[in-house]
C-alpha positions as a printed Julia matrix, in Angstrom:
74×3 Matrix{Float64}:
 177.54  -13.7   249.46
 175.04  -14.49  246.71
 172.91  -17.07  248.56
 170.82  -17.57  245.42
 173.93  -19.03  243.74
 175.07  -21.26  246.62
 175.11  -24.49  244.59
 176.67  -22.84  241.55
 179.37  -21.27  243.73
 180.28  -24.69  245.12
 180.45  -26.09  241.61
 182.52  -23.24  240.18
 184.97  -23.31  243.1
 185.97  -26.81  242.02
 185.6   -26.48  238.24
 186.76  -22.91  237.47
 190.23  -21.98  238.69
 189.74  -18.25  237.95
 186.48  -18.17  239.91
 188.12  -20.05  242.76
 191.04  -17.59  242.9
 188.72  -14.57  242.84
 186.47  -16.11  245.5
 189.41  -16.88  247.8
 190.88  -13.4   247.31
 187.49  -11.84  248.12
 187.3   -13.85  251.35
 190.88  -12.93  252.27
 190.15   -9.24  251.77
 186.95   -9.55  253.79
 188.86  -10.98  256.74
 191.65   -8.44  256.37
 189.13   -5.58  256.41
 187.35   -7.02  259.47
 190.68   -7.25  261.3
 191.51   -3.65  260.4
 188.11   -2.35  261.46
 188.38   -4.25  264.75
 191.84   -2.7   265.28
 193.45   -6.16  265.31
 195.57   -5.09  262.35
 196.69   -1.45  262.19
 195.41    0.51  259.19
 194.44    3.98  258.13
 190.91    4.75  256.95
 192.31    5.21  253.44
 193.85    1.73  253.48
 190.55    0.23  254.59
 188.65    2.14  251.92
 191.07    0.97  249.24
 190.66   -2.66  250.28
 186.87   -2.3   250.35
 186.93   -1.0   246.77
 189.13   -3.9   245.69
 186.79   -6.34  247.42
 183.77   -4.79  245.7
 185.49   -5.08  242.32
 186.13   -8.78  242.99
 182.5    -9.24  244.01
 181.39   -7.64  240.74
 183.66   -9.99  238.76
 182.33  -13.0   240.67
 178.75  -11.92  239.95
 179.44  -11.64  236.21
 180.87  -15.17  236.21
 177.91  -16.48  238.21
 175.35  -14.84  235.93
 177.11  -16.16  232.85
 177.34  -19.69  234.26
 173.74  -19.51  235.4
 172.51  -18.56  231.92
 174.58  -21.26  230.22
 173.26  -23.85  232.7
 169.64  -23.09  231.79
């Protein structure tokens, strides 16, 4: 996710607790969705879709933080 911000992501994960929480939650949802799609964890298509939307919202929030931090670092 966001390879162009790899270094900034590493920095923010240690310096910004909100970013770190959002990043961890995004990764947890990603794994949960993969498990559901692989039928490791039972789920309905609606449950999977709901989690995907939540994950996308988190990704959007992370991107806003990254863009803001990127601009302020310039």
